C-alpha positions in Angstrom: 21.5 -25.4 20.7 20.9 -29.1 21.4 20.7 -32.0 18.9 18.1 -34.6 18.1 18.7 -38.3 18.1 19.7 -38.3 14.5 22.4 -35.7 15.1 20.6 -32.8 13.5 20.2 -29.4 15.3 16.9 -28.8 16.9 16.7 -25.7 14.8 16.3 -28.0 11.7 12.8 -28.7 13.0 11.8 -25.4 11.4 12.5 -26.9 8.0 10.2 -29.7 8.6 7.5 -27.4 9.9 7.8 -25.1 6.8 7.5 -28.1 4.4 4.4 -29.4 6.3 2.5 -26.1 5.9 0.2 -25.3 3.0 -1.2 -22.0 1.9 -5.0 -21.7 1.5 -5.9 -25.1 2.9 -9.2 -26.5 1.6 -11.9 -25.9 4.1 -10.2 -23.0 5.7 -9.9 -20.7 2.7 -12.4 -19.7 -0.1 -10.9 -18.2 -3.3 -13.6 -16.1 -4.9 -13.4 -15.2 -8.5 -12.2 -11.6 -9.1 -14.1 -9.9 -11.9 -11.7 -7.1 -12.7 -14.0 -5.8 -15.4 -16.6 -4.9 -12.7 -14.1 -3.3 -10.5 -14.9 0.4 -9.7 -12.9 3.2 -11.1 -11.1 4.2 -7.9 -9.7 1.9 -5.2 -11.3 3.0 -2.0 -14.7 1.6 -3.0 -13.2 -1.8 -3.8 -11.3 -1.7 -0.6 -14.4 -1.1 1.4 -16.1 -4.1 -0.3 -13.1 -6.4 0.2 -12.8 -5.3 3.8 -16.5 -6.1 4.5 -16.1 -9.4 2.9 -13.1 -10.2 5.0 -15.1 -9.5 8.1 -18.0 -11.7 6.8 -15.5 -14.5 6.1 -14.5 -14.6 9.7 -11.1 -12.8 9.6 -10.5 -12.1 13.2 -8.5 -8.9 12.8 -8.9 -7.6 9.3 -8.0 -4.1 10.4 -4.5 -5.2 11.4 -2.1 -4.0 8.7 1.7 -4.0 8.1 3.1 -0.5 8.0 6.5 0.0 6.3 8.5 3.1 6.8 12.2 4.1 6.3 14.6 6.0 8.5 16.7 9.0 7.5 19.2 6.7 5.8 16.6 4.9 3.8 16.8 1.6 5.8 13.3 0.0 5.9 11.3 -1.1 8.9 7.9 -2.7 9.2 5.4 -3.4 12.0 1.7 -4.2 12.5 -0.7 -1.3 13.3 -4.5 -0.9 13.3 -6.4 0.8 10.5 -8.3 3.8 11.9 -10.2 4.6 8.7 -10.1 4.9 4.9 -11.8 7.8 3.1 -11.0 10.6 0.7 -8.1 11.7 2.8 -6.5 8.3 2.6 -5.8 5.3 4.9 -5.4 6.3 8.5 -3.4 5.0 11.4 -2.1 6.4 14.6 1.0 6.4 16.9 3.2 8.7 19.0 5.1 11.1 16.9 8.0 10.4 19.3 8.0 6.7 18.4 10.4 5.1 16.0 7.8 5.1 13.2 6.9 8.7 14.1 10.5 9.7 13.7 10.7 7.8 10.3 7.6 9.7 9.1 9.0 13.0 10.2 12.2 12.3 8.2 10.6 10.6 5.2 6.8 11.2 5.1 6.1 8.2 2.8 4.9 4.8 3.7 3.4 1.5 2.5 0.6 -0.7 3.9 -0.1 -4.3 3.3 -3.3 -6.1 4.3 -3.5 -10.0 4.2 -6.8 -11.8 4.6 -5.9 -15.6 4.2 -9.6 -16.7 4.5 -10.1 -15.3 1.1 -6.6 -15.5 -0.3 -6.4 -11.7 -0.7 -3.9 -8.9 -0.2 -4.2 -5.2 -0.6 -1.1 -3.0 -0.8 -1.1 0.8 -0.6 1.7 3.3 -1.1 1.8 7.1 -0.9 2.8 10.2 1.2 1.9 10.6 4.7 0.6 13.7 6.6 -0.3 14.2 10.2 -3.9 15.1 11.0 -4.6 18.2 13.0 -4.3 17.7 16.8 -8.0 18.1 17.4 -8.7 15.3 15.0 -6.1 13.1 16.7 -7.8 13.7 20.1 -11.2 12.9 18.8 -10.0 9.7 17.2 -8.2 8.6 20.4 -11.2 9.3 22.7 -13.5 7.4 20.4 -11.5 4.3 21.0 -11.4 1.9 23.9 -10.3 2.6 27.5 -7.3 0.2 26.8 -6.3 2.2 23.7 -6.3 5.4 25.7 -4.3 3.8 28.6 -1.7 2.5 26.1 -1.4 6.0 24.6 -1.1 7.5 28.1 1.7 5.0 29.1 3.9 6.7 26.5 7.6 6.2 26.0 6.9 4.1 22.9 10.2 2.7 21.4 12.4 4.1 24.2 14.6 1.7 26.1 12.9 -0.1 29.0 14.9 -0.9 32.2 12.5 -3.6 33.5 9.0 -5.0 33.1 8.3 -3.6 36.6 8.7 -0.1 35.3 6.2 -0.9 32.4 3.8 -2.4 34.9 3.9 0.7 37.2 3.5 3.2 34.3 0.7 1.1 32.7 -1.3 0.8 35.9 -1.2 4.5 36.4 -2.2 5.1 32.9 -5.1 2.7 33.2 -6.3 4.5 36.3 -6.1 7.8 34.5 -8.0 6.4 31.5 -10.8 5.0 33.7 -11.2 8.1 35.9 -10.4 10.8 33.4 -11.4 9.5 29.9 -11.0 13.0 28.5 -7.3 13.0 29.3 -5.1 14.0 26.3 -1.9 12.3 25.1 0.1 15.2 23.6 2.3 13.1 21.4 -0.5 10.9 20.0 -0.8 11.6 16.3 -3.2 10.5 13.6 -1.7 10.0 10.2 -3.3 9.9 6.7 -1.6 8.0 3.9 -2.8 9.5 0.6 -2.5 6.6 -1.9 -0.6 7.0 -5.1 -0.8 3.3 -5.8 -3.1 0.6 -4.6 -2.9 -3.1 -5.6 -5.6 -5.8 -5.1 -4.4 -9.4 -5.2 -6.8 -12.3 -5.4 -5.3 -15.8 -5.1 -6.4 -18.6 -7.5 -6.1 -22.3 -6.9 -4.1 -22.9 -10.0 -1.7 -20.1 -9.1 -3.1 -17.9 -11.7 -3.4 -15.1 -9.2 -5.1 -11.9 -10.2 -3.4 -8.5 -9.5 -5.2 -5.3 -10.3 -3.2 -2.1 -9.8 -4.5 1.4 -9.4 -2.2 4.4 -9.7 -2.3 8.0 -10.3 -0.2 11.2 -10.4 -1.2 14.0 -8.0 -4.5 15.6 -9.1 -4.9 13.2 -11.9 -7.7 10.5 -12.4 -7.0 7.0 -11.3 -5.7 4.6 -13.9 -5.6 0.8 -13.5 -4.1 -2.3 -15.1 -3.3 -6.0 -14.5 0.1 -7.3 -13.3 1.6 -10.8 -13.8 1.4 -12.8 -10.6 
């Protein structure tokens, strides 16, 4: 690592960058009031409303969500995936069952999701058990998506060691050809997962840092309960 003229390591520039940044800058973020008294009795309806408002606020990828899993030894891992749906079965996402996260979910079928929509200063967090959808449902979901999504699924080998980018290019080009010419092609390991929520938290930022956190929770088969949390 090199040094700047004042003798500090170039990596120190990160400190200055971090200090220069602000969260929810005026003009870029709107912080709407959160009337928790008017919130519905179950979380999926509120999630749908907030999701639609995130789209209306100009969030470019509101369906991008952090997915946290744990391996057999309980060591956590996290990555960004795309939300495929949210209904009575839960919040849905997809991956290869042979991928790292697929292996985690096979060993420990429990996960957490975190959405962040900075245009509105909002977060939504979801936790609960995860189940794999029937294969026919996974196929239907995959073939309802874009050609690129199918090509990526057909490329396969997710999370496996890659010898070179040339190998990736060759496999990807072949997968794109198959996706274009045979859009009905199946990806045997592609799996749709449903996370059935046991806990859902809605976070609304507030300019004086009096952030509002509304938590929903329930035991299996029981009605939803809700309450506020300190920010």
